[in-house]
N, C-alpha and C positions, 0 to 999 in steps of 0.2 A: 230804542223806544222804551224809555222808563215808564213804568206803570206803578204808581204809588196807590196803595189801597188801605184805607182805614177799616179795620175789622172789629166785629163784636167779640166779646170774650169767648174763648174757646174755638174761634173760627180761623185762627192763624194757620194751624197745621192742615186743616181741610183745604184751605185756599192754596197752600203750597202744593199739596197733592194735585189739586185741580189744575194749577198752572203748569205742573209737570206734564200732565196729560195734554194741555194746550201746546206746550213746546213740542211734544211728539207729533202733533198735527202740523205745526208750523214748519217742522223739518222738511216737509215735502215741497216747500216753496223755494224756487230758485232765488238765490241771493241771501237767504236766511243763514246766519252764521251761528248764533248761540243765544242762550238765555241763562241768566244768573239770578237766582231767587234769594232774596235777603229778608230776614225777619227781624223786627225790632225786639230788643230785649225786654220791653215792657208788655209784649204780646198784643199790641194794638195796631201794628202796621206790617204790611208786606210790600216789598218793592221787587218788581220783575224788571230786570235790565236786559232787554233783548237787543242783539246786534244784527245788522244786515249790511250788505255791501254798499247800499246806497238808499236814498229816500224811496225810490220806486220799489225796491225790494221790500222795504218796511211797509209800504202801503199795500203791496201784494199780500204780504203775510197777514196784515190786519184784515183785509178783505176776505182772505181765505178762512181765517178764524171766525169772522162774522158770518160767512155763508155756512159754516159748520155748526153755528150756534154757540161757539165757545165764548164769544164776547158777552153775550147776554147771560150765559151761565155763570160767568165770573161775578156778575153783579149780585148774585144771591149771597155772597160771602161778605160784602161790605161796599163802601163808597169808594169807587175807583176814580183815579185822575190820570188818564193816559196822556202822553205827549211825545212829540218827535223832537229829538235833539241831535246836534252834531258835536263831535269832540272838539273842544276849544283848546285843551291842553291836557297832556298826560305826563305825569311825573313818576319816574321809576327810580329805584335805588341803583 
């Protein structure tokens, strides 16, 4: 479940720290696998790439975070655009 967020100046690192806390909460959900946090080099965006075993697990994680107030809290850092995706192709060396 990628979560792309545009942030105000100076909010990139605080959002990354907040998303780290959210990942600690999501770890309790059955089927949640991982989260990878990415920052843009220009300081304007953060991408949270979270993985789960299936769509149902992703939805459970989202609902769990919503119930814990983590989704709403995320919005104070910037304009977020969450979405559900499936891997279409992975290329490795």
